[in-house]
N, C-alpha and C positions, 0 to 999 in steps of 0.2 A: 896698507900706503899705495894712495892715487897715483898712477902712472900719468896722468895730463895731471903736470900741474898750472898753476898760474903763476904769471911776471908777478912783478911788479902792481900792473896796471889789471882789471877782470878781464877776462875775455880772450886773452894774451898767452894762451898754452905755452910751455917748455916740454918737449917729447924726450922720452928717458931711451935708454940704450933699447928698452926690452919694447916699447914701444915703436921703433924703428924695424924691430924686430917682424914686429907685428904687420906695419906699414907693409913692410918689404911684400910678405907675404900675401896680404891684400890684392895688390899691385901685382903680382904674379897670377894671380886666381882671376884677376877682372882681365890682366890682357888676355889670358887662355880663353874666357868665354867670348870675345869678338877676332878673336887671331885669324879665323877664316875668312875673313873681310873686310879684315882694316890693313889699309893700304901704308900707313905710317902713324909712328906713336910721336909726341913732340912731349919738352918739358918746358912750362912758361914761366918769364919772372914774377913778380910780386906785383908787378906796374904796368899799367898799358897807356899806349895812346889817348891822350884826352879825343879828339877828333874821332877815335874806331868806338870809342865809348858812346862819346855821341849818335856817331851814325845806330849804333846798335841801338839807342833808344831808352838806357836805362839811366841817364840822369835827368831827364823827362818823368819816366814812369816808377824811379827811385831814386829819388836824391835825397829822401831821406837815411837811404842806407852807401852811398858813394864814400868816397874817403879821396878827398885829394893830396897832393904831393905839392909844397912851397918851400919858395927857396926865398932868402932876404928879400927878395924883389917882390914878392906874392907866389901867387899860380902858377905851376911849372906848365909844358904843356902835355903831364902824366896826369894818372889818377892812380889809386889801388885797385888792383884786379880784383873784379865785381862777381865773375863766372868765367872759369878756365875757357869757354867754348869761343870766348872772344877774342880771344888769340888768332882761332882757325877761318874765321868768314873771311877777315883781309889777304891770307892765303888764297881765297878763293874768289879774288874780285876777278869779273872777267873772263871766267875761264863758262869753255857750253862745254856741259856736257853730255856726252853720250851715250850715259849708262849711271847708275849709282856711284856713290864716291864715300867712303867711309874712311874717319879719322879720330882720332883719342889725343886728349890734349890730359897733361897734370899742371896744377900750380895753386900756391899760396894766396886763399883770395880774403878778402876784408869785406863788411860790411858794420855797418853801424849801428849793432844793436843796443836797445837798451835796460836790458834786464839782466839780472844773473839766475835765470836760470839754467842749470847743467845744460852742457849741451851746446848750447846759443853761443858759439864764440864768436868772435872779430875776427881772428884770423884763423882761417881752416885749408886743410886743403882741401882738393876737388880733383878727384878723377874723372873725364868726363870724356865719352864715345859720340861722336855727330855723324847721323847719315844726312846725304845730299842726294837729290833725285827726282823724280817724278813723281806727283802729289800722293794717290793709293799705294805707292811701293814705298813712299816713305812713312805714311799710317800706320801699315800691316806692319815696317818695320819698327814703331817704335812700339806695339803693342808684344810682337813676340820679344824682344828688349829686356822690357819691362817683365815678364815670365821670366825670361830668362836669369836677370840679375834675381826676381822674388827666389827663382828657385837654388839659385849660390848662395844668396846670404841663409835663408833655411837650412841651408849644409852644414851651414857653421853652426847650429845649433839655436837661431835669434828663433824665439816667435813673431813674424814679420805680418806685416797687414799689409793689405795693397787698398790705399783712397782715392777719390778725387781730391782734386785741393785746386786752389790759387794764389799765385806768387801778392805778396804787398804791396797793390799798387799806393801807389800815395794822392789825397786827394777826391773832388768829387766826380774827375774821369774814373778816377781809380776803380771807386763801385761797378763803375758798366762795364771797364776790362774784366773784373773781376767775377762780374757778371755773367760776360761771352765766352770768357775760360773753362766757365765753370759749366757751362748750357752745351758749349759742343765739347766736352769733354777733353781737353788741350792737355792736359796737368794730371800728374797722378807721381804718387810719392807713398811711398813703403817707408812702414814706420815699425819701430821699435824699441825696448824698451830700453831708456838710459840710463837711468835711478831713480830707485826709489819709485817703480812704479810707474814713473812717467814714459808718457812715447813721445817718438817726434820719428822727424822725417828722418833715413841714414841713406836713404836713395830714390830719387823722382827721374821720371822721363815726361818728354814736354815736346809737345809736337808744335811747329814754329807757322805752319802753313807757310807761306812764300814770304814770312817776315823780314829773314834773313838776303833771300835771295833778290831782293828787292833793292834793297839797302845798300846790297856791294856788288851789284849788278851779275848774278851767276844765274845761267839760263839754259836751258832746256837746249836739244835740238831743232823744236821744235820756234822757241824762242818762244818762250813761256816761261816767267821767274822758276827755277830750281826751288824745291821744298827743301824743310831741312827740320828735324828733328834730334835730341841726345839721350842719353841716361846715365846721372850725374850723381856719381858714388864720395858719400861724405867720410875720408874717410878717418878723419880725426872721433866722428861720431859710431862708426861702424866699430873702434876700439872699446869707444865709451860704451854701447849695447854687447860686445865679445863678453870686458868685463863685468858688467853690471848680473848676465848670466851663469856666468863661469869662475867667478874670481878674478884676484888679479894676480895671482900666484900660474903663470903659463904650465907652468910642472904640473900643476892639478885639471888643466882643463884636459877634454874629454881627449882620446887618443886621435878617432878619426881627425880631429877640428884640428887638433896639432900638424898629422898630414897634410891634411889639406892647406894648409898656409904654412907647411914645411918648415916649421917651428921642432 
């Protein structure tokens, strides 16, 4: 019996008590990976200010995936959270950084997915770690974080591949943005099988360059816009990957995997 169930509408899963145990283990493991450098962790709501979302550039680049919040009188000043890290950038607004800053956040996110492919959920939980700082240092951190994430996921018995990737940008300009992202190797994904040989991204690492630093006026002491990068873990997809390789009964999982997740 699958531990991730569908509610009345496809892509909106319920999580069993067993899944919550796994999720708690994943949170603990991810937190430990970045404990030495992270200053603070946050848990975000499933909605975010429309103005913050617009400043991030998400509605312009991904209007086909954005979810809005409406009331009887029409659209409100809120949209559904599309990426957990978007909640962090307003916290950094106007800051002048004299050194690197590292924050993490978990949120329930929404994407307007249009396929019933397993793992392509419309509502899912994302755990993100974001690094702010100087250009070269931030890019090097992204690469280190990517290696650490893949090593940890592999230690859970997952057969992972790290591959260059692009975001699903919208429209004719989206092709140019995707080409730039691929050419500069700004985005990498860690993939694993989630069902019946189907590989999907279970984590990703992105180098934003100065995009969010400029949008939210975060600068370095020399006056330049702060660069940022993030590593994101799709908690629900990782659970699917674990169940695909180890089975649905936790008691039958390898002892080493159960120990790593405190199960």
